[in-house]
C-alpha positions as CSV (number, residue, x, y, z in Angstrom):
1,M,-62.3,-0.7,-1.3
2,M,-62.3,-0.4,2.5
3,K,-61.0,-3.9,2.8
4,R,-58.0,-3.0,0.5
5,I,-57.3,0.1,2.6
6,S,-57.4,-1.9,5.8
7,L,-55.0,-4.5,4.3
8,L,-52.6,-1.7,3.2
9,C,-52.7,-0.1,6.7
10,L,-52.0,-3.5,8.3
11,L,-49.1,-4.2,6.1
12,L,-47.6,-0.7,6.7
13,T,-48.1,-1.2,10.5
14,V,-46.2,-4.5,10.3
15,I,-43.3,-2.9,8.3
16,L,-43.0,0.0,10.8
17,R,-42.9,-2.5,13.7
18,V,-40.1,-4.4,12.0
19,Q,-38.2,-1.3,11.2
20,G,-38.5,-0.3,14.8
21,Q,-36.6,-3.4,15.9
22,R,-33.7,-3.7,13.6
23,V,-34.0,-0.7,11.3
24,E,-34.2,2.9,12.5
25,I,-34.9,5.9,10.2
26,K,-34.6,9.4,11.7
27,P,-36.4,11.7,11.5
28,E,-39.6,9.7,11.1
29,R,-41.2,12.3,8.9
30,P,-38.2,14.0,7.1
31,N,-38.7,17.2,5.1
32,R,-36.7,18.3,2.1
33,G,-33.4,19.8,3.3
34,D,-33.3,17.5,6.3
35,E,-30.5,15.0,6.9
36,V,-31.8,11.5,7.1
37,T,-30.0,8.8,9.1
38,V,-30.6,5.1,8.5
39,T,-29.3,2.7,11.1
40,Y,-29.2,-1.1,10.8
41,H,-28.9,-2.7,14.2
42,S,-27.1,-5.9,13.4
43,G,-27.1,-6.9,17.1
44,A,-30.9,-7.0,17.2
45,A,-32.4,-10.4,17.9
46,D,-34.3,-10.5,14.6
47,A,-31.5,-9.0,12.4
48,L,-31.1,-11.0,9.2
49,I,-27.6,-9.8,8.5
50,S,-24.9,-10.9,10.9
51,K,-22.6,-8.8,13.0
52,E,-19.6,-10.3,11.1
53,A,-20.8,-9.1,7.7
54,P,-17.8,-7.4,6.0
55,E,-19.9,-4.7,4.4
56,L,-23.5,-3.5,4.2
57,N,-25.3,-1.6,1.5
58,I,-28.6,0.1,1.1
59,V,-30.0,-1.0,-2.3
60,F,-32.6,1.3,-3.6
61,T,-35.4,-0.4,-5.6
62,Y,-37.2,2.8,-6.4
63,S,-35.9,6.3,-5.6
64,T,-36.2,10.0,-6.5
65,F,-33.1,10.6,-4.3
66,Y,-31.2,11.1,-7.6
67,E,-28.0,12.4,-5.9
68,L,-27.5,9.0,-4.2
69,P,-26.0,5.9,-5.8
70,P,-28.3,2.9,-6.4
71,K,-26.2,1.0,-3.9
72,L,-25.3,3.2,-1.0
73,P,-22.5,1.9,1.3
74,M,-23.1,2.1,5.1
75,K,-20.5,2.7,7.8
76,K,-19.9,0.4,10.7
77,Q,-20.3,1.9,14.2
78,G,-20.0,-0.9,16.8
79,D,-22.7,-3.4,16.1
80,N,-24.6,-0.9,14.0
81,W,-24.4,0.2,10.4
82,V,-25.2,3.8,9.6
83,A,-25.7,5.9,6.5
84,S,-26.7,9.6,6.4
85,F,-27.7,11.8,3.5
86,K,-29.5,15.1,2.8
87,L,-32.9,15.2,1.1
88,Q,-32.7,17.4,-2.0
89,R,-35.4,19.9,-3.2
90,Y,-37.0,17.3,-5.4
91,A,-37.0,14.2,-3.1
92,T,-40.4,12.5,-2.8
93,F,-40.0,8.8,-1.9
94,A,-37.7,5.8,-1.9
95,S,-37.9,2.0,-1.3
96,F,-34.9,-0.1,-0.4
97,Y,-33.5,-3.3,1.2
98,F,-30.2,-4.1,2.9
99,Q,-27.6,-6.4,1.3
100,S,-24.3,-7.8,2.3
101,G,-22.9,-10.3,-0.3
102,T,-25.7,-12.9,-0.6
103,Q,-27.3,-11.9,2.6
104,K,-30.4,-9.7,2.2
105,D,-32.8,-8.0,4.6
106,Q,-36.3,-6.7,3.7
107,P,-39.3,-6.6,5.9
108,A,-41.3,-9.2,3.9
109,A,-41.0,-11.2,0.8
110,D,-43.0,-8.7,-1.2
111,R,-42.1,-5.5,0.8
112,H,-39.1,-3.2,1.0
113,Y,-38.2,-0.6,3.6
114,T,-39.4,2.9,2.7
115,I,-38.6,6.6,3.2
116,A,-41.5,9.0,2.6
117,V,-40.8,12.7,2.3
118,Y,-43.0,15.3,4.0
119,N,-43.8,19.0,3.8
120,G,-44.5,19.7,7.5
121,A,-46.8,16.9,8.6
122,Q,-48.1,16.2,5.1
123,R,-46.6,14.1,2.3
124,V,-45.1,16.1,-0.5
125,R,-46.7,16.3,-3.9
126,D,-46.1,13.1,-6.0
127,G,-45.1,11.2,-2.8
128,Y,-48.0,8.7,-2.9
129,L,-47.8,8.6,-6.7
130,H,-44.2,7.5,-6.6
131,E,-44.9,5.1,-3.8
132,S,-47.4,3.4,-6.1
133,Y,-44.7,3.1,-8.7
134,S,-42.4,1.5,-6.1
135,L,-44.8,-1.4,-5.6
136,N,-43.9,-2.7,-9.1
137,A,-40.4,-3.4,-7.7
138,Q,-41.6,-4.6,-4.3
139,M,-44.4,-7.0,-5.4
140,P,-44.2,-7.3,-9.2
141,K,-46.2,-10.6,-9.4
142,S,-48.8,-9.9,-6.7
143,R,-52.4,-10.1,-7.7
144,S,-53.2,-7.3,-5.2
145,L,-50.7,-4.9,-6.9
146,P,-53.2,-2.8,-8.9
147,G,-55.6,-2.5,-6.0
148,L,-52.8,-1.3,-3.6
149,Q,-51.6,1.1,-6.3
150,L,-55.1,2.5,-6.7
151,D,-55.3,3.1,-3.0
152,L,-52.1,5.1,-3.0
153,L,-53.1,7.1,-6.1
154,Q,-56.3,8.1,-4.5
155,K,-54.4,9.2,-1.4
156,E,-52.3,11.4,-3.7
157,L,-55.4,13.0,-5.2
158,T,-56.9,13.6,-1.7
159,L,-53.9,15.8,-1.0
160,Y,-53.4,17.1,-4.5
161,P,-56.6,16.8,-6.5
162,E,-55.1,18.5,-9.6
163,N,-52.1,16.1,-9.9
164,Y,-52.5,15.3,-13.6
165,E,-50.2,12.2,-13.7
166,A,-52.0,10.7,-10.7
167,R,-55.4,11.4,-12.3
168,V,-54.4,9.6,-15.5
169,R,-52.8,6.7,-13.5
170,V,-56.0,6.2,-11.5
171,Q,-57.9,5.7,-14.8
172,S,-55.3,3.4,-16.3
173,T,-55.3,1.3,-13.0
174,K,-59.1,1.1,-13.1
175,M,-58.8,-0.1,-16.7
176,I,-56.6,-3.0,-15.4
177,L,-59.2,-3.8,-12.7
178,A,-62.2,-3.5,-15.0
179,K,-64.3,-6.6,-15.2
180,T,-66.0,-5.9,-18.5
181,P,-65.0,-4.3,-21.9
182,E,-67.7,-1.6,-21.3
183,E,-66.2,-0.7,-17.9
184,K,-62.7,-0.6,-19.3
185,L,-63.8,1.7,-22.1
186,K,-65.5,4.0,-19.6
187,Y,-62.2,4.5,-17.7
188,R,-60.3,4.9,-21.0
189,N,-62.6,7.6,-22.2
190,E,-62.2,9.4,-18.8
191,A,-58.4,9.3,-19.2
192,R,-58.7,10.7,-22.7
193,R,-60.8,13.5,-21.4
194,I,-58.2,14.4,-18.7
195,I,-55.4,14.3,-21.3
196,A,-57.3,16.4,-23.8
197,A,-57.9,19.0,-21.1
198,K,-54.2,19.0,-20.3
199,F,-53.4,19.7,-24.0
200,E,-55.7,22.7,-24.1
201,E,-54.0,24.2,-21.1
202,A,-50.9,25.1,-23.1
203,P,-51.0,23.5,-26.6
204,T,-47.8,25.3,-27.8
205,I,-45.6,24.7,-24.7
206,M,-43.3,21.7,-25.1
207,A,-43.2,20.9,-21.4
208,N,-47.0,20.6,-21.4
209,L,-47.1,18.6,-24.6
210,N,-44.6,16.2,-23.0
211,K,-47.1,15.6,-20.2
212,V,-49.8,15.0,-22.8
213,T,-47.6,12.5,-24.6
214,M,-46.9,10.8,-21.3
215,G,-50.6,10.5,-20.6
216,Y,-51.3,8.7,-23.9
217,L,-48.3,6.4,-23.3
218,I,-49.7,5.6,-19.8
219,I,-53.0,4.4,-21.3
220,G,-51.2,2.5,-24.1
221,E,-52.2,4.8,-27.0
222,K,-48.8,5.5,-28.6
223,S,-50.5,5.8,-32.0
224,R,-52.2,9.1,-30.9
225,L,-48.8,10.9,-30.8
226,D,-48.8,11.4,-34.6
227,S,-52.3,12.9,-34.5
228,L,-51.2,15.2,-31.6
229,R,-48.4,16.6,-33.8
230,R,-50.8,17.1,-36.7
231,V,-53.2,19.1,-34.5
232,V,-50.4,21.3,-33.4
233,L,-49.1,21.9,-36.9
234,E,-52.6,22.7,-38.2
235,R,-53.8,24.9,-35.4
236,Y,-50.5,26.6,-34.4
237,P,-48.2,26.4,-37.6
238,K,-46.0,29.3,-36.5
239,S,-45.4,28.2,-32.9
240,D,-42.0,27.2,-31.7
241,V,-43.2,23.7,-31.0
242,A,-44.6,23.4,-34.6
243,R,-41.2,24.2,-36.0
244,D,-39.8,21.5,-33.8
245,Y,-42.2,19.0,-35.2
246,M,-41.6,20.2,-38.7
247,T,-37.8,19.8,-38.1
248,T,-38.4,16.1,-37.3
249,L,-40.5,15.6,-40.4
250,F,-38.1,17.4,-42.7
251,A,-35.1,15.5,-41.3
252,K,-36.6,12.3,-42.7
253,E,-36.7,13.7,-46.3
254,K,-34.3,11.8,-48.5
255,D,-34.1,14.5,-51.1
256,V,-31.3,16.7,-49.5
257,T,-32.0,19.7,-51.8
258,K,-35.7,19.7,-51.0
259,K,-35.0,19.2,-47.3
260,I,-32.6,22.1,-47.0
261,A,-34.9,24.4,-49.0
262,E,-37.9,23.6,-46.7
263,L,-35.8,24.2,-43.6
264,E,-34.5,27.5,-44.9
265,K,-38.0,28.5,-45.8
266,V,-39.3,27.9,-42.3
267,L,-36.5,30.0,-40.8
268,K,-37.1,32.8,-43.2
269,E,-40.8,32.9,-42.2
270,N,-40.3,33.0,-38.5
271,D,-36.9,32.6,-36.7
272,Q,-37.2,33.8,-33.1
273,E,-34.0,34.1,-31.2
274,G,-33.4,31.2,-28.8
275,E,-36.5,29.2,-29.7
276,E,-36.2,25.5,-29.5
277,G,-37.7,24.7,-32.9
278,S,-35.4,27.1,-34.7
279,T,-32.4,25.7,-32.8
280,G,-33.1,22.2,-34.2
281,I,-33.3,23.5,-37.7
282,H,-30.0,25.4,-37.3
283,S,-28.4,22.2,-36.0
284,I,-29.4,20.3,-39.2
285,L,-28.3,23.1,-41.4
286,F,-25.0,23.3,-39.6
287,D,-24.3,19.7,-40.3
288,H,-25.4,20.1,-44.0
289,Y,-23.2,23.1,-44.8
290,L,-20.3,21.5,-42.9
291,S,-20.6,18.4,-45.1
292,T,-20.6,20.5,-48.2
293,G,-17.7,22.6,-47.2
294,Q,-19.5,25.9,-46.9
295,A,-17.6,27.3,-44.0
296,K,-19.4,30.7,-43.7
297,K,-22.9,29.2,-43.6
298,A,-21.8,26.4,-41.3
299,V,-20.3,28.8,-38.8
300,Y,-23.5,31.0,-38.9
301,H,-25.8,28.1,-38.1
302,A,-23.4,26.7,-35.5
303,G,-23.7,30.0,-33.6
304,K,-27.5,29.9,-33.7
305,T,-27.5,26.5,-32.0
306,M,-25.8,27.9,-28.9
307,K,-28.5,30.3,-27.6
308,E,-29.6,28.2,-24.6
309,I,-27.2,27.6,-21.7
310,S,-27.6,24.2,-20.1
311,P,-25.5,21.5,-18.4
312,Q,-24.8,20.1,-21.9
313,T,-23.3,23.4,-23.1
314,P,-19.6,22.4,-22.6
315,L,-20.2,19.2,-24.6
316,R,-22.1,21.0,-27.3
317,L,-19.3,23.5,-27.7
318,K,-16.8,20.7,-28.0
319,E,-18.9,18.9,-30.6
320,I,-19.0,21.9,-32.8
321,A,-15.3,22.4,-32.5
322,A,-14.7,18.8,-33.3
323,K,-17.0,18.8,-36.4
324,L,-15.3,22.0,-37.8
325,T,-11.9,20.4,-37.2
326,A,-12.9,17.1,-38.9
327,G,-14.1,19.1,-41.9
328,K,-11.0,21.3,-41.8
329,L,-13.2,24.4,-41.9
330,A,-12.9,27.7,-40.1
331,P,-9.9,26.8,-37.8
332,D,-10.1,30.1,-35.9
333,T,-13.8,29.5,-35.1
334,A,-13.0,25.9,-34.1
335,I,-10.4,27.1,-31.7
336,A,-12.8,29.7,-30.2
337,Y,-15.4,27.0,-29.6
338,A,-12.8,24.7,-28.0
339,E,-11.5,27.4,-25.8
340,R,-15.0,28.3,-24.6
341,S,-15.6,24.7,-23.8
342,L,-12.2,24.5,-22.0
343,R,-13.2,27.3,-19.7
344,M,-16.2,25.3,-18.7
345,V,-14.6,21.9,-18.6
346,D,-14.9,21.5,-14.8
347,Q,-18.7,21.5,-15.4
348,W,-18.5,18.7,-17.9
349,P,-21.8,16.7,-18.1
350,V,-21.4,13.2,-16.7
351,G,-24.1,10.6,-16.3
352,V,-27.8,11.1,-16.7
353,I,-29.0,14.7,-16.3
354,R,-32.8,14.9,-15.8
355,F,-35.0,17.9,-16.4
356,F,-38.2,18.7,-14.7
357,P,-40.0,22.0,-15.2
358,E,-40.6,22.3,-11.5
359,Y,-37.0,21.7,-10.4
360,G,-34.8,22.4,-13.5
361,H,-31.9,20.2,-14.4
362,I,-31.1,17.4,-11.9
363,P,-27.8,15.5,-12.2
364,S,-27.7,11.8,-11.2
365,F,-25.1,10.3,-8.9
366,V,-21.7,9.8,-10.5
367,A,-18.7,8.6,-8.5
368,D,-16.0,11.2,-8.0
369,S,-13.4,9.1,-9.8
370,T,-15.7,8.8,-12.9
371,R,-16.4,12.5,-12.9
372,L,-12.7,13.3,-12.6
373,K,-11.8,10.9,-15.4
374,A,-14.4,12.5,-17.7
375,V,-13.1,16.0,-17.0
376,V,-9.5,15.0,-17.5
377,E,-10.3,13.3,-20.8
378,A,-12.4,16.2,-22.0
379,R,-9.6,18.7,-21.2
380,S,-7.1,16.5,-23.1
381,T,-9.5,16.2,-26.2
382,L,-10.1,20.0,-26.3
383,L,-6.4,20.8,-26.2
384,S,-5.8,18.3,-29.0
385,I,-8.5,20.0,-31.1
386,I,-6.9,23.3,-30.6
387,A,-3.5,21.8,-31.6
388,L,-4.9,20.4,-34.9
389,N,-6.4,23.8,-35.8
390,K,-3.2,25.6,-34.9
391,L,-1.5,23.2,-37.4
392,Y,-4.2,24.0,-40.1
393,L,-3.4,27.7,-39.5
394,G,0.3,27.0,-40.1
395,D,1.5,27.5,-36.5
396,R,3.5,24.3,-36.1
397,I,5.2,25.4,-32.8
398,A,1.8,26.2,-31.1
399,A,0.4,22.9,-32.4
400,L,3.2,20.8,-30.8
401,D,2.9,22.8,-27.6
402,Y,-0.8,22.1,-27.3
403,I,-0.3,18.4,-28.2
404,S,2.3,18.2,-25.4
405,Q,-0.3,19.7,-23.0
406,S,-3.0,17.3,-24.2
407,A,-0.8,14.3,-23.6
408,E,0.1,15.5,-20.1
409,K,-3.5,16.0,-19.0
410,G,-4.5,12.4,-19.6
411,T,-5.8,10.9,-22.9
412,N,-8.6,9.0,-24.5
413,R,-9.2,7.6,-28.0
414,E,-10.3,10.9,-29.5
415,S,-7.4,12.9,-28.1
416,L,-4.8,10.2,-29.0
417,I,-6.0,10.1,-32.6
418,N,-5.7,13.9,-32.8
419,I,-2.2,13.7,-31.2
420,A,-1.2,11.1,-33.8
421,T,-2.5,13.3,-36.6
422,V,-0.4,16.2,-35.5
423,Y,2.7,14.1,-35.2
424,E,2.1,12.5,-38.5
425,Q,1.6,15.8,-40.3
426,T,4.7,17.3,-38.7
427,G,6.9,14.4,-39.9
428,D,7.2,12.3,-36.7
429,P,5.6,8.9,-37.5
430,R,7.2,7.2,-34.5
431,K,5.4,9.5,-32.0
432,A,2.2,9.1,-34.1
433,F,2.5,5.3,-33.8
434,D,3.2,5.5,-30.1
435,A,0.0,7.6,-29.5
436,L,-2.1,5.1,-31.6
437,W,-0.5,2.1,-29.8
438,K,-1.8,3.4,-26.5
439,I,-5.3,3.0,-27.9
440,L,-4.5,-0.5,-29.1
441,L,-3.2,-1.5,-25.7
442,D,-6.8,-1.3,-24.4
443,T,-8.7,-2.2,-27.6
444,P,-6.6,-4.3,-30.0
445,E,-9.7,-5.1,-32.0
446,D,-10.0,-1.4,-33.1
447,T,-9.5,-1.9,-36.8
448,T,-9.5,1.8,-37.7
449,V,-6.7,2.6,-35.3
450,T,-4.8,-0.6,-36.3
451,H,-4.7,0.6,-39.9
452,L,-3.5,4.1,-38.9
453,A,-0.9,2.6,-36.6
454,K,0.4,0.3,-39.4
455,L,0.7,3.2,-41.8
456,N,2.9,5.1,-39.4
457,F,4.9,2.1,-38.2
458,L,5.9,1.3,-41.8
459,K,7.2,4.8,-42.3
460,F,10.0,4.1,-39.8
461,N,10.1,0.3,-39.9
462,P,9.3,-1.3,-43.3
463,S,8.8,-4.8,-41.8
464,E,5.1,-5.7,-42.0
465,A,5.9,-9.0,-40.3
466,E,7.2,-7.1,-37.3
467,F,4.0,-5.1,-37.1
468,K,1.8,-8.2,-37.3
469,A,3.9,-9.8,-34.5
470,K,3.4,-6.8,-32.3
471,V,-0.4,-6.9,-32.9
472,K,-0.5,-10.6,-32.1
473,E,1.5,-10.1,-28.9
474,L,-0.9,-7.3,-27.9
475,E,-4.0,-9.5,-28.4
476,G,-2.4,-12.2,-26.2
477,K,-1.7,-9.7,-23.4
478,K,-5.3,-8.5,-23.5
479,I,-6.7,-12.0,-23.3
480,A,-4.4,-12.7,-20.3
481,R,-5.6,-9.6,-18.5
482,L,-9.2,-10.4,-19.3
483,T,-8.8,-14.0,-18.1
484,N,-7.3,-12.8,-14.7
485,A,-10.2,-10.3,-14.3
486,L,-12.9,-12.8,-15.1
487,K,-11.6,-15.5,-12.9
488,K,-12.2,-13.1,-10.0
489,Q,-15.8,-12.6,-11.1
490,K,-16.9,-16.2,-10.9
491,M,-20.2,-16.4,-9.1
492,N,-20.2,-20.0,-7.9
493,A,-24.0,-19.7,-7.5
494,P,-26.5,-22.5,-7.7
495,G,-27.6,-23.2,-11.3
496,P,-31.1,-22.2,-12.3
497,E,-33.9,-24.6,-12.8
498,L,-34.6,-24.8,-16.6
499,T,-37.8,-26.8,-16.7
500,A,-39.7,-25.0,-19.4
501,I,-37.2,-24.6,-22.3
502,T,-37.9,-26.5,-25.5
503,D,-36.3,-26.6,-28.9
504,L,-38.3,-25.1,-31.8
505,R,-40.0,-28.5,-32.4
506,G,-41.4,-28.4,-28.9
507,N,-39.1,-31.0,-27.4
508,V,-38.3,-30.4,-23.8
509,Q,-34.6,-29.6,-23.0
510,T,-33.6,-31.8,-20.0
511,K,-31.0,-31.5,-17.3
512,E,-29.3,-34.7,-18.6
513,M,-28.7,-33.1,-22.0
514,R,-26.6,-30.4,-20.3
515,K,-24.7,-32.7,-17.9
516,G,-21.0,-32.3,-18.0
517,K,-21.0,-29.4,-20.4
518,V,-20.3,-25.7,-20.3
519,V,-23.7,-24.2,-21.1
520,V,-24.1,-20.8,-22.7
521,L,-27.6,-19.4,-22.2
522,D,-28.6,-16.3,-24.2
523,F,-32.0,-14.8,-23.5
524,W,-33.5,-12.6,-26.2
525,A,-36.7,-11.5,-28.0
526,T,-37.5,-10.7,-31.6
527,W,-38.5,-7.1,-30.7
528,C,-35.3,-6.4,-28.6
529,V,-33.0,-4.1,-30.6
530,P,-29.9,-4.7,-28.4
531,C,-30.5,-8.5,-28.8
532,M,-30.3,-8.1,-32.5
533,Q,-27.1,-6.1,-32.2
534,E,-25.6,-8.8,-30.1
535,M,-26.3,-11.7,-32.5
536,P,-23.4,-11.2,-34.9
537,Y,-20.9,-11.4,-32.0
538,L,-22.7,-14.4,-30.4
539,Q,-22.5,-16.1,-33.8
540,K,-18.7,-15.7,-33.9
541,V,-18.3,-17.2,-30.5
542,Y,-20.6,-20.1,-31.4
543,H,-18.6,-20.7,-34.6
544,K,-15.5,-21.0,-32.5
545,Y,-16.9,-23.7,-30.2
546,K,-19.7,-25.4,-32.2
547,N,-17.6,-28.5,-32.8
548,N,-16.6,-28.8,-29.2
549,P,-18.7,-31.5,-27.5
550,D,-18.0,-30.0,-24.1
551,V,-19.8,-26.7,-24.9
552,M,-23.5,-26.2,-25.5
553,F,-25.2,-23.1,-26.7
554,M,-28.9,-22.4,-26.0
555,V,-30.1,-19.2,-27.6
556,V,-33.5,-18.8,-25.8
557,N,-36.4,-16.7,-27.0
558,T,-38.0,-15.6,-23.8
559,G,-39.4,-12.1,-24.3
560,A,-42.9,-11.1,-23.4
561,K,-45.4,-11.1,-26.3
562,N,-43.2,-13.6,-28.2
563,T,-44.4,-17.0,-29.2
564,I,-42.6,-20.1,-30.4
565,K,-43.8,-19.2,-33.9
566,D,-42.1,-15.8,-33.6
567,A,-38.9,-17.6,-32.7
568,I,-39.3,-20.0,-35.7
569,D,-40.1,-17.2,-38.1
570,W,-37.1,-15.2,-36.9
571,G,-34.8,-18.2,-37.5
572,K,-36.1,-18.6,-41.0
573,K,-35.5,-14.9,-41.8
574,N,-32.0,-14.9,-40.4
575,P,-30.2,-18.0,-41.9
576,Q,-26.8,-16.3,-41.3
577,Y,-27.1,-17.5,-37.7
578,D,-26.8,-21.2,-37.2
579,F,-26.7,-21.4,-33.4
580,P,-29.4,-23.6,-31.9
581,L,-32.6,-21.7,-31.0
582,Y,-34.9,-22.5,-28.1
583,F,-38.1,-21.2,-26.6
584,N,-38.9,-20.5,-22.9
585,S,-42.4,-20.6,-21.4
586,D,-41.5,-20.1,-17.8
587,P,-42.6,-16.6,-16.6
588,D,-40.2,-16.8,-13.7
589,I,-37.1,-17.5,-15.8
590,G,-35.7,-14.0,-15.1
591,E,-36.0,-14.4,-11.4
592,K,-34.3,-17.8,-11.5
593,V,-31.4,-16.7,-13.6
594,G,-31.2,-13.2,-12.1
595,F,-32.1,-10.7,-14.8
596,T,-34.8,-8.2,-15.6
597,L,-33.4,-7.0,-18.9
598,I,-32.5,-8.7,-22.2
599,P,-30.2,-9.6,-23.7
600,T,-28.7,-11.6,-20.9
601,I,-26.1,-14.2,-21.2
602,A,-25.6,-16.8,-18.4
603,V,-22.7,-19.3,-18.4
604,I,-23.1,-22.5,-16.4
605,D,-20.2,-24.8,-15.6
606,Q,-20.0,-28.6,-16.0
607,Q,-21.3,-29.2,-12.5
608,G,-24.4,-27.0,-13.2
609,A,-23.3,-24.0,-11.2
610,L,-24.0,-20.5,-12.5
611,Q,-20.5,-18.9,-13.0
612,F,-21.0,-15.8,-15.2
613,R,-23.9,-13.5,-16.1
614,T,-23.8,-10.5,-18.5
615,I,-26.9,-8.3,-18.5
616,G,-27.3,-6.0,-21.5
617,F,-25.4,-5.6,-24.7
618,E,-21.7,-4.8,-24.3
619,G,-20.8,-4.3,-28.0
620,A,-17.8,-6.0,-29.7
621,E,-16.3,-6.8,-26.3
622,L,-18.8,-9.6,-25.9
623,E,-16.9,-11.7,-28.5
624,H,-13.7,-11.7,-26.4
625,K,-15.4,-11.8,-22.9
626,L,-17.7,-14.8,-23.6
627,A,-14.9,-16.8,-25.3
628,V,-12.6,-16.2,-22.3
629,Q,-15.4,-17.3,-19.9
630,I,-15.9,-20.5,-21.8
631,D,-12.1,-21.2,-21.9
632,I,-11.8,-20.6,-18.1
633,L,-14.4,-23.3,-17.4
634,L,-12.9,-25.7,-19.9
635,E,-9.4,-25.2,-18.6
636,E,-10.5,-25.9,-15.0
637,V,-11.8,-29.3,-15.9
638,R,-8.6,-30.2,-17.7
639,K,-6.6,-29.4,-14.6
């Protein structure tokens, strides 16, 4: 243990020495509320990023500085680059490196720069805990990782011995380091004891139960969550949290009549104002009575869901108004909800909003342009909802006035469909078509809107051939825009080494087999839900190019816990996909291709260079985007 602590101290000393030369962080021990200034001295003898760099960013690899973007731009001041920011009330720790294009500066191959937050001269609560988490990003493959994390966790407990999460993490880390099954069980049982004690502290408080749930997840015992719920239901059946659990159970009931009767019974027995469990039941009942056209009951339960004020309130008000509008129920009430939301529209929730019992709601960083766009679109949608309901009330003049305001404020798909509906129902199909066409200019593949646009078009122009021609021209324009945009995104990066990829018979896939071809690599796993969602679109692109000898598809099973047998079995169960399947056994494939999430698609050109990389599932857009990427590379060779 002492040897590990000495090693950690030595590493930190080296990092601080390096930071003192080319990186300066002031103050050295920042407190919450302080302004921190990070300076990168590009003129320093050991600076890894040149003075001529056109830009420099701080890239956070772990951070509780939620108000800052993951990539923070720095400002040039002479030979130096500077960034300043204020530490918020919840800040604990951050790790980061510097990047400019392909140039990168970090103090060591397995270390990043760090900012630790203090309370006076002492680290804040959770500071060492979060630093231990950051090591997963700094040195993910280091054998010393668990030992270094344990050292940091024990430092946390020295300062804050009652830190529940750190106590559980200590035991889970010791389980990793255990040398025998008996030793591992010993630490697991100690973790269970800590978690059980946390449960007894407040067994009917959801915030506390969330910590209990987290504890079981930390030690890999997800199966205990169901038994936890059963204990709460048996011991505290009338508690708010029990109602919340019952709501989840009843929601799965397929017999609608039985489900509604059970939920109404729970409310009748104990419905406390503003309690979370009751709110969930009211939400389900609102949707049910809305779908069955029972306006009075729907409105009653809608009101019961709005007891708690939170950052999501403007959105929730809008959702109720939109649902009432879609059901053509209680237009006066729908207008009232929309107007309430409209008064709060400047507070529209954008991005991830976290909640911690200690700090309340914490919004994440969102660019000003993104926030402004969301507010503008929300305002437009709310005005269009009011317009529709005015129309349902028979006030045609007011409906058209609100539609005009909606169009002026900026539009999105939802508001444009509402605008089109008002124009269609007031006898102006041309304006209805124009509104729908604006949607199709961005998403010509939207079949629902295409159908609505066609219905309105044929009301003032009976030529179906003309409509088809307009749609075809629209698709061509989108492909041209997409092509121009993707050409600018070419990476021109060295191609990855693919030395451990085989077909499902175990035959190694060689570099010679890919020579002179555009290679589409799709990395997936059988347990990956987004991967499965991606497959139908990938199949369509494969079908388009499968007979082209210059294009090669490699759909590579590479997920952790998957075996080649898993890939084979998946292929047998999914005969609708005929693209070629492969299996990867290289644990470093993600690092070589540049991804940490799946699905990931990489497109390699005929010379073996990596040109395009898409991380994550992008929906139907994948079909167009991937095809255009392939066409770009094929066309360049023809020229």
